[in-house]
MISEDO-364254 format. One record per residue (C-alpha): x, y, z; residue in one letter. Coordinates in Angstrom, 3 decimals, decimal comma. Example, Ala and Ser with C-alpha at 12.3 -4.5 7.8 and 13.67 -1.06 7.14 Angstrom:
2
12,300 / -4,500 / 7,800 / A $
13,670 / -1,060 / 7,140 / S $
***
This chain:
614
-9,134 / -1,533 / 0,175 / X $
-12,446 / -3,179 / 2,486 / X $
-11,319 / -4,393 / 5,639 / X $
-12,539 / -7,829 / 6,454 / X $
-11,954 / -9,809 / 9,988 / X $
-13,589 / -13,152 / 11,009 / X $
-13,305 / -15,438 / 14,479 / X $
-14,284 / -18,826 / 15,807 / X $
-13,124 / -19,848 / 19,078 / X $
-14,002 / -19,705 / 22,737 / X $
-14,117 / -16,107 / 23,209 / X $
-16,681 / -13,658 / 22,508 / X $
-16,946 / -12,768 / 19,390 / X $
-17,838 / -9,239 / 19,009 / X $
-15,418 / -7,719 / 20,484 / X $
-12,771 / -9,205 / 18,632 / X $
-14,449 / -8,455 / 15,527 / X $
-14,586 / -4,558 / 16,405 / X $
-10,777 / -4,578 / 17,646 / X $
-9,972 / -6,217 / 14,414 / X $
-11,991 / -3,344 / 12,428 / X $
-10,480 / -0,968 / 14,388 / X $
-6,682 / -2,443 / 13,110 / X $
-8,189 / -2,351 / 9,688 / X $
-9,546 / 1,703 / 9,543 / X $
-6,163 / 2,262 / 8,092 / X $
-7,590 / 1,094 / 4,855 / X $
-10,107 / 3,378 / 4,113 / X $
-13,845 / 2,637 / 4,416 / X $
-17,545 / 4,433 / 4,474 / X $
-19,685 / 2,107 / 6,259 / X $
-18,896 / -0,593 / 8,949 / X $
-20,999 / -3,929 / 10,123 / X $
-20,807 / -7,535 / 12,003 / X $
-22,673 / -10,590 / 11,916 / X $
-22,730 / -13,431 / 14,749 / X $
-24,190 / -16,617 / 15,266 / X $
-25,691 / -17,598 / 18,753 / X $
-27,930 / -20,908 / 19,041 / X $
-28,340 / -21,153 / 15,614 / X $
-29,652 / -17,508 / 14,884 / X $
-27,817 / -14,487 / 12,973 / X $
-27,605 / -11,310 / 14,174 / X $
-26,363 / -8,213 / 12,249 / X $
-25,415 / -4,232 / 13,071 / X $
-24,348 / -2,585 / 10,275 / X $
-24,015 / 1,749 / 10,051 / X $
-23,025 / 3,955 / 7,681 / X $
-20,297 / 6,464 / 8,567 / X $
-16,744 / 5,935 / 11,314 / X $
-16,468 / 2,735 / 12,846 / X $
-17,566 / 4,874 / 16,168 / X $
-20,961 / 4,578 / 14,734 / X $
-21,335 / 0,838 / 14,659 / X $
-20,048 / 0,733 / 18,031 / X $
-22,796 / 3,304 / 19,229 / X $
-25,542 / 0,939 / 17,494 / X $
-23,770 / -2,118 / 19,118 / X $
-24,227 / -0,499 / 22,645 / X $
-28,128 / 0,777 / 22,039 / X $
-28,348 / -2,949 / 20,511 / X $
-26,573 / -5,448 / 22,328 / X $
-25,488 / -8,880 / 20,435 / X $
-23,307 / -11,730 / 21,545 / X $
-22,532 / -14,329 / 19,399 / X $
-20,324 / -18,174 / 19,247 / X $
-18,573 / -17,114 / 15,563 / X $
-18,979 / -14,026 / 13,151 / X $
-17,809 / -11,910 / 10,561 / X $
-17,076 / -8,179 / 10,397 / X $
-16,056 / -5,487 / 7,591 / X $
-15,593 / -1,884 / 6,939 / X $
-16,604 / -0,914 / 3,153 / X $
-15,192 / 1,551 / 0,719 / X $
-17,914 / 1,737 / -1,390 / X $
-18,005 / 0,640 / -5,333 / X $
-21,376 / -0,704 / -6,326 / X $
-24,279 / 1,618 / -4,281 / X $
-24,207 / 4,592 / -1,858 / X $
-21,967 / 4,490 / 1,565 / X $
-25,500 / 3,944 / 3,689 / X $
-26,729 / 1,296 / 6,096 / X $
-28,620 / -0,503 / 3,763 / X $
-25,554 / -0,918 / 1,655 / X $
-23,192 / -1,882 / 4,678 / X $
-21,961 / -5,293 / 4,903 / X $
-22,365 / -7,848 / 6,085 / X $
-25,155 / -9,284 / 3,421 / X $
-27,523 / -11,825 / 3,478 / X $
-30,107 / -13,925 / 1,825 / X $
-33,607 / -14,148 / 1,384 / X $
-33,836 / -16,363 / 4,625 / X $
-31,205 / -13,893 / 6,543 / X $
-29,214 / -17,443 / 7,390 / X $
-26,561 / -16,868 / 4,949 / X $
-23,935 / -13,579 / 5,474 / X $
-21,334 / -12,828 / 3,179 / X $
-18,868 / -10,098 / 3,241 / X $
-16,591 / -9,046 / 0,186 / X $
-13,701 / -7,018 / -1,139 / X $
-13,541 / -6,613 / -4,648 / X $
-15,999 / -6,358 / -7,653 / X $
-18,538 / -8,881 / -9,124 / X $
-18,392 / -7,573 / -12,614 / X $
-21,454 / -9,718 / -14,115 / X $
-23,705 / -9,046 / -10,848 / X $
-26,561 / -7,400 / -12,724 / X $
-26,682 / -10,296 / -15,128 / X $
-26,682 / -12,529 / -11,812 / X $
-29,144 / -10,484 / -10,180 / X $
-31,793 / -10,238 / -13,117 / X $
-31,709 / -13,856 / -12,868 / X $
-31,434 / -14,862 / -9,297 / X $
-34,838 / -12,041 / -8,968 / X $
-36,653 / -14,246 / -11,665 / X $
-36,006 / -17,349 / -9,816 / X $
-38,430 / -15,245 / -7,058 / X $
-34,814 / -13,840 / -5,161 / X $
-35,657 / -10,549 / -3,265 / X $
-32,722 / -7,802 / -3,043 / X $
-32,668 / -5,271 / -0,484 / X $
-29,247 / -3,276 / -1,278 / X $
-27,472 / -1,774 / -4,211 / X $
-24,242 / -3,615 / -3,930 / X $
-23,124 / -6,271 / -5,822 / X $
-22,058 / -8,552 / -2,890 / X $
-26,108 / -9,258 / -2,255 / X $
-25,778 / -11,756 / -5,087 / X $
-23,374 / -13,910 / -3,558 / X $
-25,667 / -14,625 / -0,747 / X $
-28,318 / -15,060 / -3,139 / X $
-26,469 / -17,688 / -5,354 / X $
-25,339 / -19,574 / -2,053 / X $
-28,978 / -20,087 / -0,950 / X $
-29,684 / -21,432 / -4,163 / X $
-26,972 / -23,907 / -4,095 / X $
-27,241 / -25,097 / -0,597 / X $
-30,737 / -26,286 / -1,010 / X $
-28,670 / -29,491 / -1,917 / X $
-25,713 / -29,137 / -0,104 / X $
-23,397 / -28,054 / 2,726 / X $
-21,730 / -24,114 / 2,702 / X $
-18,260 / -24,755 / 1,508 / X $
-19,882 / -27,154 / -1,510 / X $
-22,557 / -24,315 / -2,158 / X $
-19,806 / -21,603 / -2,344 / X $
-17,720 / -23,157 / -4,632 / X $
-20,499 / -24,038 / -6,972 / X $
-21,761 / -20,331 / -6,729 / X $
-18,333 / -19,389 / -7,379 / X $
-18,701 / -20,622 / -11,226 / X $
-20,992 / -18,212 / -11,859 / X $
-18,857 / -15,318 / -10,697 / X $
-16,766 / -12,999 / -12,937 / X $
-14,455 / -10,685 / -11,351 / X $
-11,503 / -10,239 / -8,631 / X $
-12,973 / -10,850 / -5,096 / X $
-12,249 / -11,833 / -1,698 / X $
-15,201 / -13,756 / 0,268 / X $
-15,930 / -14,483 / 3,824 / X $
-19,048 / -16,347 / 4,445 / X $
-20,894 / -18,292 / 7,396 / X $
-24,424 / -20,111 / 7,733 / X $
-26,430 / -20,430 / 10,246 / X $
-27,704 / -23,826 / 8,766 / X $
-23,900 / -25,130 / 8,742 / X $
-22,926 / -24,630 / 12,271 / X $
-19,637 / -23,428 / 13,465 / X $
-17,974 / -22,672 / 9,979 / X $
-16,585 / -20,121 / 8,337 / X $
-15,600 / -20,152 / 4,650 / X $
-13,065 / -17,715 / 3,077 / X $
-12,009 / -17,514 / -0,938 / X $
-9,472 / -15,491 / -2,516 / X $
-9,847 / -14,572 / -6,301 / X $
-7,753 / -11,604 / -6,320 / X $
-7,780 / -9,148 / -2,859 / X $
-5,751 / -10,582 / -0,033 / X $
-7,142 / -13,080 / 2,203 / X $
-5,118 / -14,440 / 5,558 / X $
-5,822 / -16,959 / 8,246 / X $
-4,590 / -16,920 / 11,273 / X $
-3,977 / -19,524 / 13,549 / X $
-4,176 / -19,372 / 17,222 / X $
-4,040 / -21,691 / 20,528 / X $
-7,829 / -23,376 / 19,921 / X $
-9,256 / -20,445 / 18,042 / X $
-9,038 / -19,081 / 14,465 / X $
-9,180 / -15,690 / 12,545 / X $
-9,937 / -14,861 / 8,792 / X $
-8,642 / -11,099 / 7,663 / X $
-8,108 / -9,267 / 4,330 / X $
-4,471 / -7,793 / 6,276 / X $
-2,520 / -8,951 / 9,206 / X $
-2,751 / -6,149 / 11,584 / X $
-6,303 / -7,075 / 11,854 / X $
-5,027 / -10,289 / 13,751 / X $
-1,384 / -9,433 / 14,747 / X $
-2,306 / -8,719 / 18,831 / X $
-3,981 / -12,667 / 18,855 / X $
-1,430 / -14,573 / 16,501 / X $
1,537 / -14,182 / 14,677 / X $
1,431 / -17,699 / 12,754 / X $
-0,611 / -16,830 / 9,568 / X $
-1,438 / -18,622 / 6,090 / X $
-1,985 / -16,428 / 2,894 / X $
-4,694 / -17,651 / 0,545 / X $
-3,774 / -17,995 / -3,239 / X $
-5,613 / -16,786 / -5,896 / X $
-8,796 / -19,670 / -6,607 / X $
-8,299 / -21,158 / -2,982 / X $
-10,618 / -21,815 / -0,279 / X $
-10,035 / -21,969 / 3,708 / X $
-12,776 / -23,822 / 5,404 / X $
-12,182 / -22,621 / 9,558 / X $
-13,857 / -24,576 / 12,030 / X $
-13,010 / -25,049 / 15,594 / X $
-11,359 / -28,089 / 15,338 / X $
-9,120 / -26,688 / 12,524 / X $
-9,062 / -25,365 / 9,108 / X $
-8,884 / -27,172 / 5,745 / X $
-7,282 / -25,931 / 2,210 / X $
-8,688 / -26,517 / -0,905 / X $
-8,829 / -25,093 / -4,090 / X $
-12,328 / -24,103 / -5,970 / X $
-12,602 / -27,432 / -7,109 / X $
-12,691 / -28,944 / -3,379 / X $
-9,093 / -30,467 / -4,038 / X $
-7,021 / -30,508 / -0,589 / X $
-3,810 / -28,244 / -0,689 / X $
-1,010 / -28,076 / 1,519 / X $
-0,265 / -24,543 / 2,429 / X $
2,818 / -23,570 / 4,719 / X $
2,439 / -21,572 / 8,129 / X $
4,219 / -17,974 / 8,171 / X $
5,493 / -16,404 / 11,154 / X $
5,116 / -12,984 / 10,983 / X $
7,745 / -10,877 / 13,304 / X $
6,253 / -7,579 / 13,092 / X $
5,777 / -6,784 / 16,852 / X $
2,320 / -5,899 / 17,522 / X $
3,184 / -2,706 / 18,948 / X $
4,858 / -1,702 / 16,162 / X $
1,192 / -1,314 / 14,428 / X $
0,254 / 1,347 / 17,363 / X $
0,645 / 4,810 / 17,656 / X $
3,370 / 4,757 / 20,465 / X $
2,725 / 8,073 / 21,479 / X $
2,339 / 9,957 / 18,265 / X $
-0,969 / 11,813 / 17,518 / X $
-1,057 / 9,812 / 14,289 / X $
0,433 / 6,747 / 12,525 / X $
1,342 / 9,044 / 9,376 / X $
3,747 / 11,006 / 12,019 / X $
4,789 / 7,713 / 13,744 / X $
6,370 / 6,341 / 10,658 / X $
7,656 / 9,158 / 9,258 / X $
10,074 / 9,155 / 12,526 / X $
10,689 / 5,444 / 12,044 / X $
12,135 / 5,970 / 8,552 / X $
15,739 / 5,980 / 10,163 / X $
14,943 / 2,556 / 11,661 / X $
13,336 / 1,247 / 8,083 / X $
15,894 / 2,287 / 6,392 / X $
18,699 / 0,549 / 9,139 / X $
16,660 / -2,695 / 9,027 / X $
16,655 / -2,775 / 4,840 / X $
19,771 / -2,664 / 5,002 / X $
20,951 / -5,035 / 7,936 / X $
22,972 / -8,032 / 6,858 / X $
22,908 / -7,009 / 2,782 / X $
26,261 / -5,277 / 2,362 / X $
29,974 / -5,834 / 3,639 / X $
32,070 / -2,946 / 3,820 / X $
35,126 / -4,909 / 4,075 / X $
34,579 / -6,673 / 0,649 / X $
32,212 / -4,243 / -1,122 / X $
29,630 / -7,262 / -1,914 / X $
26,237 / -6,820 / -1,364 / X $
23,940 / -9,930 / -0,576 / X $
20,425 / -10,280 / -1,846 / X $
20,231 / -14,050 / -1,913 / X $
16,188 / -13,479 / -1,319 / X $
16,293 / -12,801 / -5,132 / X $
16,784 / -16,324 / -6,381 / X $
17,899 / -15,715 / -9,660 / X $
21,568 / -17,181 / -10,503 / X $
24,420 / -14,246 / -11,308 / X $
24,339 / -16,214 / -14,710 / X $
20,629 / -15,220 / -15,588 / X $
21,378 / -11,674 / -14,345 / X $
24,378 / -11,463 / -16,227 / X $
21,944 / -12,044 / -19,458 / X $
19,571 / -9,510 / -18,601 / X $
19,721 / -6,418 / -21,252 / X $
16,907 / -4,468 / -20,012 / X $
14,916 / -3,830 / -16,261 / X $
11,183 / -2,718 / -16,507 / X $
9,844 / -1,692 / -13,088 / X $
6,354 / -1,813 / -12,496 / X $
4,679 / -0,010 / -9,814 / X $
1,187 / 2,318 / -8,820 / X $
1,309 / 5,216 / -6,942 / X $
3,938 / 6,012 / -4,407 / X $
5,533 / 3,171 / -5,471 / X $
5,647 / 4,264 / -9,057 / X $
7,549 / 7,462 / -7,917 / X $
10,225 / 5,367 / -6,147 / X $
10,392 / 3,270 / -9,344 / X $
11,505 / 6,693 / -11,191 / X $
13,946 / 7,482 / -8,757 / X $
15,303 / 3,538 / -8,988 / X $
15,238 / 4,376 / -12,980 / X $
18,317 / 6,527 / -12,135 / X $
20,095 / 4,105 / -9,632 / X $
19,880 / 1,123 / -11,778 / X $
21,093 / 3,170 / -15,003 / X $
24,202 / 4,330 / -13,430 / X $
24,971 / 1,577 / -11,159 / X $
24,105 / -1,214 / -13,779 / X $
24,480 / 0,397 / -16,851 / X $
21,272 / -1,119 / -17,789 / X $
18,424 / 0,299 / -20,130 / X $
15,403 / 0,592 / -17,283 / X $
12,056 / 1,500 / -17,990 / X $
9,099 / 2,612 / -15,669 / X $
5,777 / 1,863 / -15,935 / X $
2,381 / 2,182 / -14,535 / X $
0,790 / -1,112 / -13,715 / X $
-2,297 / -0,100 / -14,570 / X $
-1,399 / 1,043 / -18,369 / X $
1,310 / -1,622 / -18,516 / X $
-1,400 / -4,734 / -18,792 / X $
-3,454 / -2,841 / -21,597 / X $
-0,512 / -2,323 / -24,051 / X $
1,592 / -4,625 / -26,229 / X $
4,671 / -4,236 / -23,966 / X $
8,169 / -5,263 / -25,954 / X $
9,474 / -8,314 / -23,447 / X $
11,274 / -11,303 / -23,664 / X $
13,679 / -13,595 / -21,431 / X $
16,401 / -11,213 / -21,276 / X $
13,970 / -8,644 / -19,343 / X $
13,800 / -8,286 / -15,815 / X $
10,351 / -7,254 / -14,750 / X $
10,624 / -5,712 / -11,036 / X $
7,660 / -4,760 / -9,115 / X $
7,017 / -2,812 / -6,274 / X $
4,380 / -2,569 / -4,189 / X $
4,251 / -2,166 / -0,147 / X $
1,283 / -4,514 / 0,528 / X $
2,335 / -7,007 / -1,884 / X $
-1,412 / -7,253 / -3,237 / X $
-1,960 / -4,284 / -5,251 / X $
-4,202 / -5,323 / -8,409 / X $
-2,752 / -3,629 / -11,326 / X $
0,829 / -3,945 / -10,237 / X $
-0,004 / -7,747 / -9,733 / X $
-1,620 / -7,558 / -13,118 / X $
1,123 / -6,072 / -14,866 / X $
3,670 / -8,549 / -13,651 / X $
1,417 / -11,607 / -14,749 / X $
1,483 / -10,117 / -18,096 / X $
5,680 / -9,234 / -17,814 / X $
5,910 / -13,036 / -17,065 / X $
3,533 / -14,573 / -20,164 / X $
5,947 / -13,028 / -22,065 / X $
8,873 / -14,702 / -20,331 / X $
10,907 / -12,218 / -18,538 / X $
12,149 / -12,619 / -15,142 / X $
10,945 / -11,268 / -12,302 / X $
11,530 / -9,756 / -8,805 / X $
9,428 / -7,975 / -6,452 / X $
10,150 / -5,468 / -3,852 / X $
7,776 / -5,450 / -1,174 / X $
7,110 / -5,306 / 2,522 / X $
4,857 / -8,139 / 3,376 / X $
6,150 / -11,478 / 3,886 / X $
4,237 / -14,523 / 1,736 / X $
1,811 / -11,514 / -0,113 / X $
1,028 / -12,580 / -3,661 / X $
3,923 / -10,267 / -5,312 / X $
6,495 / -12,494 / -3,357 / X $
4,801 / -15,686 / -4,201 / X $
4,510 / -14,937 / -7,759 / X $
7,728 / -13,593 / -8,411 / X $
11,015 / -15,202 / -9,134 / X $
12,257 / -13,912 / -6,016 / X $
12,317 / -10,822 / -3,732 / X $
13,671 / -8,012 / -1,754 / X $
11,550 / -7,302 / 1,279 / X $
11,547 / -3,953 / 2,762 / X $
11,801 / -4,340 / 6,645 / X $
9,787 / -1,123 / 7,018 / X $
7,591 / -2,910 / 9,744 / X $
3,422 / -2,262 / 9,501 / X $
2,975 / 0,922 / 7,510 / X $
-0,698 / 2,046 / 8,684 / X $
-1,083 / 5,797 / 7,508 / X $
-2,689 / 5,423 / 3,873 / X $
0,059 / 8,132 / 2,657 / X $
2,887 / 5,883 / 2,181 / X $
6,118 / 7,169 / 4,087 / X $
8,661 / 4,608 / 5,349 / X $
7,480 / 2,237 / 2,885 / X $
8,777 / 4,647 / 0,344 / X $
12,011 / 5,320 / 1,266 / X $
12,674 / 1,537 / 2,249 / X $
11,878 / 1,028 / -1,435 / X $
14,633 / 3,131 / -2,540 / X $
17,014 / 1,667 / -0,275 / X $
15,757 / -1,787 / -1,788 / X $
16,439 / -0,365 / -5,198 / X $
19,906 / 1,376 / -4,650 / X $
20,981 / -2,177 / -3,194 / X $
19,512 / -3,852 / -6,645 / X $
21,623 / -1,666 / -8,528 / X $
24,755 / -2,019 / -6,466 / X $
24,176 / -5,925 / -6,994 / X $
23,138 / -5,940 / -10,728 / X $
26,507 / -3,643 / -11,139 / X $
28,471 / -6,268 / -9,388 / X $
27,223 / -9,132 / -11,317 / X $
27,177 / -7,542 / -14,765 / X $
30,968 / -6,044 / -14,234 / X $
29,891 / -2,244 / -14,237 / X $
30,947 / -1,881 / -10,778 / X $
33,693 / -3,662 / -8,965 / X $
33,818 / -4,232 / -5,656 / X $
36,110 / -1,611 / -4,539 / X $
33,943 / 0,656 / -6,808 / X $
31,233 / -0,637 / -4,555 / X $
32,569 / 0,407 / -0,961 / X $
31,899 / 4,352 / -1,368 / X $
28,427 / 3,273 / -2,076 / X $
28,183 / 1,288 / 0,865 / X $
29,478 / 3,523 / 3,134 / X $
26,995 / 5,978 / 2,395 / X $
24,054 / 3,899 / 2,266 / X $
25,390 / 2,510 / 5,839 / X $
25,231 / 6,565 / 6,892 / X $
21,758 / 7,222 / 5,520 / X $
19,986 / 6,565 / 8,841 / X $
21,791 / 8,920 / 10,766 / X $
21,195 / 11,288 / 7,591 / X $
17,788 / 10,614 / 7,556 / X $
17,709 / 11,585 / 11,503 / X $
19,190 / 14,859 / 10,612 / X $
16,378 / 15,668 / 7,948 / X $
13,686 / 14,768 / 10,511 / X $
15,214 / 17,686 / 12,992 / X $
13,617 / 20,200 / 10,553 / X $
10,437 / 19,274 / 11,584 / X $
9,958 / 22,796 / 13,490 / X $
10,848 / 24,844 / 10,733 / X $
8,259 / 22,761 / 8,641 / X $
5,395 / 23,317 / 10,911 / X $
6,400 / 27,268 / 10,834 / X $
5,764 / 27,165 / 6,970 / X $
2,823 / 24,862 / 7,216 / X $
1,381 / 27,795 / 9,449 / X $
1,649 / 30,167 / 6,934 / X $
0,658 / 28,032 / 4,184 / X $
-2,179 / 26,240 / 4,930 / X $
-4,809 / 28,558 / 3,599 / X $
-3,265 / 28,546 / -0,329 / X $
-4,938 / 26,452 / -2,639 / X $
-2,647 / 25,460 / -5,060 / X $
1,042 / 24,462 / -5,191 / X $
3,783 / 23,713 / -7,653 / X $
6,527 / 21,403 / -6,784 / X $
9,666 / 21,704 / -8,911 / X $
12,881 / 19,324 / -8,872 / X $
15,623 / 17,972 / -11,477 / X $
17,404 / 14,955 / -12,568 / X $
17,056 / 12,370 / -9,832 / X $
15,081 / 14,719 / -7,467 / X $
12,181 / 15,725 / -9,760 / X $
10,224 / 11,895 / -8,844 / X $
10,502 / 13,631 / -5,175 / X $
8,286 / 16,588 / -6,163 / X $
6,126 / 14,509 / -7,824 / X $
5,691 / 12,698 / -4,872 / X $
6,055 / 15,605 / -2,488 / X $
3,087 / 17,185 / -4,298 / X $
0,928 / 13,604 / -4,188 / X $
1,432 / 13,775 / -0,028 / X $
0,104 / 17,106 / -0,230 / X $
-3,290 / 16,450 / -2,007 / X $
-3,496 / 12,967 / -0,833 / X $
-3,845 / 14,152 / 3,024 / X $
-4,636 / 17,892 / 3,104 / X $
-7,114 / 17,877 / -0,369 / X $
-5,054 / 20,927 / -1,638 / X $
-4,326 / 20,706 / -5,587 / X $
-0,699 / 20,546 / -5,970 / X $
1,323 / 19,469 / -8,964 / X $
4,837 / 18,265 / -9,543 / X $
7,140 / 18,959 / -12,263 / X $
10,437 / 18,315 / -13,974 / X $
12,038 / 21,990 / -13,005 / X $
13,250 / 22,158 / -16,858 / X $
9,690 / 21,651 / -18,064 / X $
8,420 / 24,690 / -16,103 / X $
8,530 / 26,607 / -19,239 / X $
6,197 / 24,632 / -20,973 / X $
3,117 / 25,551 / -19,382 / X $
3,262 / 25,524 / -15,234 / X $
4,692 / 29,159 / -15,287 / X $
1,387 / 30,389 / -16,464 / X $
0,169 / 29,460 / -12,953 / X $
2,446 / 30,991 / -10,706 / X $
1,575 / 34,528 / -9,038 / X $
1,724 / 35,686 / -5,230 / X $
-0,612 / 32,861 / -4,532 / X $
1,561 / 30,167 / -5,984 / X $
3,993 / 28,593 / -3,299 / X $
6,365 / 26,590 / -5,385 / X $
8,595 / 24,152 / -3,477 / X $
11,977 / 23,907 / -4,977 / X $
14,151 / 21,271 / -4,391 / X $
17,642 / 22,490 / -5,111 / X $
20,457 / 20,041 / -3,637 / X $
24,126 / 20,888 / -4,329 / X $
24,337 / 18,736 / -7,169 / X $
25,372 / 19,197 / -10,903 / X $
22,088 / 20,907 / -11,972 / X $
21,795 / 23,220 / -8,970 / X $
22,635 / 26,623 / -11,164 / X $
20,080 / 25,150 / -13,385 / X $
17,336 / 25,246 / -9,884 / X $
18,906 / 28,646 / -9,164 / X $
17,631 / 29,733 / -12,402 / X $
14,464 / 28,458 / -12,113 / X $
13,801 / 29,960 / -8,709 / X $
14,922 / 33,444 / -10,110 / X $
12,040 / 33,031 / -12,935 / X $
9,593 / 32,013 / -10,088 / X $
10,937 / 35,039 / -8,009 / X $
10,397 / 37,301 / -11,027 / X $
6,955 / 36,505 / -11,402 / X $
5,700 / 36,999 / -7,606 / X $
5,576 / 33,464 / -6,532 / X $
6,924 / 32,576 / -3,142 / X $
9,258 / 29,707 / -2,687 / X $
9,869 / 26,989 / -0,559 / X $
13,615 / 25,617 / -1,508 / X $
15,296 / 22,639 / -0,038 / X $
18,596 / 22,345 / -0,379 / X $
21,578 / 21,249 / 1,053 / X $
23,001 / 22,293 / 4,597 / X $
25,485 / 25,271 / 4,935 / X $
23,942 / 26,837 / 1,346 / X $
24,624 / 30,578 / 1,303 / X $
23,691 / 31,455 / -2,662 / X $
20,331 / 30,559 / -2,529 / X $
19,450 / 32,060 / 0,476 / X $
20,651 / 35,057 / -0,842 / X $
18,009 / 35,083 / -3,289 / X $
15,117 / 35,039 / -1,404 / X $
12,422 / 36,813 / 0,562 / X $
12,479 / 36,471 / 4,389 / X $
9,484 / 37,681 / 4,703 / X $
7,783 / 35,546 / 1,778 / X $
10,245 / 32,860 / 0,995 / X $
11,400 / 30,010 / 3,156 / X $
14,674 / 28,030 / 3,054 / X $
15,129 / 24,334 / 4,387 / X $
18,489 / 22,587 / 4,950 / X $
18,777 / 19,105 / 4,632 / X $
22,285 / 17,036 / 5,461 / X $
24,404 / 16,501 / 2,275 / X $
23,824 / 13,156 / 0,661 / X $
25,674 / 11,693 / -2,439 / X $
23,781 / 12,363 / -5,710 / X $
21,936 / 8,749 / -5,959 / X $
20,709 / 9,097 / -2,229 / X $
19,515 / 12,568 / -2,051 / X $
16,243 / 11,677 / -2,846 / X $
15,798 / 9,676 / 0,570 / X $
17,323 / 12,695 / 2,473 / X $
15,080 / 15,359 / 0,279 / X $
11,532 / 13,612 / 0,604 / X $
11,730 / 13,840 / 4,560 / X $
10,575 / 17,842 / 4,775 / X $
8,203 / 17,250 / 2,150 / X $
6,407 / 14,434 / 4,201 / X $
5,992 / 16,681 / 6,894 / X $
5,005 / 19,550 / 4,810 / X $
1,968 / 17,801 / 3,843 / X $
1,299 / 16,278 / 7,511 / X $
1,631 / 19,616 / 9,178 / X $
-0,437 / 21,324 / 6,158 / X $
-3,439 / 18,649 / 6,546 / X $
-3,558 / 18,578 / 10,785 / X $
-3,993 / 22,266 / 10,242 / X $
-6,535 / 22,113 / 8,340 / X $
-8,306 / 19,553 / 10,060 / X $
-8,046 / 17,096 / 7,588 / X $
-8,247 / 13,162 / 8,550 / X $
-4,257 / 12,543 / 8,028 / X $
-4,354 / 8,493 / 8,373 / X $
-7,488 / 7,999 / 6,844 / X $
-7,919 / 10,666 / 4,117 / X $
-11,366 / 10,698 / 2,159 / X $
-11,744 / 8,323 / -1,074 / X $
-8,544 / 6,546 / -0,471 / X $
-7,357 / 3,065 / 0,708 / X $
-4,015 / 1,759 / 1,836 / X $
-3,604 / -1,286 / -0,499 / X $
-5,513 / -0,984 / -4,204 / X $
-6,695 / -4,614 / -4,151 / X $
-8,922 / -4,264 / -6,914 / X $
-8,868 / -2,332 / -10,673 / X $
***
């Protein structure tokens, strides 16, 4: 959640830190700060609010440095004030720490340190780390002091520290939230996420849990928390830095909505054969014999990825004829799930670092399950901890509200369903060919769905002042109703509720009146007539309808009032792929309403891109 950047090298450090923090703004934050060391002196600048306020502070009170760290904070302990903004220091002011995560036992440690004479000036849990290291550095250098300090900490955290008394060195620690080390030409970077350093280097090393990096001007050493050297592989990031820029779009979210045809195409590329009907997922690294032994699939995810999982349940059960359970990662980890070696745990996470999803994965693995991840970030924790991975080749997703990552996850789940169906004999290669043909047509269908953008903007203009929305869908499209409602509430701050349409009369119907827009997903599928019935029930109670249906519809349009209702037509798609097409106008609707209401679309309040702490 919090953004971290560190640099050591020949260039002036402050511009690199500010640029890195700017590229991490999508993670969500409420304050920012930098600390640099120059000629053995620590200089600190911090501010509450947006990064522009920190830049104003630095313009008014310039600093220069040889190396340093920067941070954008998303408040957990203590208000979002300048005092509570990172970086934090010890009593001497010569040790600096930035932090992502939560120190669970910080109050006990704070009381202990206060009894030893340490003075605290913030409300945060982070500050105790600086004081612990101060205490331990009385006898040793920075990295060893950090190792000893770690033995007192409970919780999940990423830490980056420097000390004016152990010159030209940055120490980075991971125990949960991600840390990536960038390897440049005579310079080195530390960051919480790849985009922060992508304009400087594509060669990165991901720290694992309970691992430390000691970064100096001459190189990087990696150890575990006990100080034992470890060997780490360098990964080459294939994202072009330009992919992480807005490319002329007003917002990252809009750019990423329009990148969905490309993201789908890239996720399909090289994984299917039209001639043979086969699906190739070598990254899964689970043998055909092991897959044939699977008796149950459990999909674990959070947020938008959980909605993808719900769609995936329909896909996998139909294509592979396997029972599928879908669980929130945050709930699964606290119950006693029934798991065996014949269970396949599928975790879905854009970042590969979602704390609750990783905890759920570890619980499933402890019980003997085989595991795969569906993930967008090469080398992330989820990809390292699962038996195999299906990468979604969506490129960097900067907008907090997920769009292209979601549709790419659905493509990956479809591929997984086809592969499981083939291996288990539920789907012959010949029977797979129509599915593969349809999948290869999907990018074009998405391009056509994006052409609804002008109509969607007109609907947004009419509905932007409404305070509540109800989204309805049936079958495989009811999770898309959930996703559409989530997108609207995330970025426009309008209350929205998604519901299976068959459940409307079990509660939500009580909310319907002339002020409640009902977004109804009604493609021409097996339950189209049922959706017509739901729409008529809405109209009978005075509700206005936004119907998303298949192109060429006449029946639905004839039931609606052109003065108060709206129809959006998307291209016809096979049943299992309709969710990917249907979600596009819902993403556009949320975006357009949020923009018209003056909301911060890319960085909605209180939200973070990657939820790396519980």
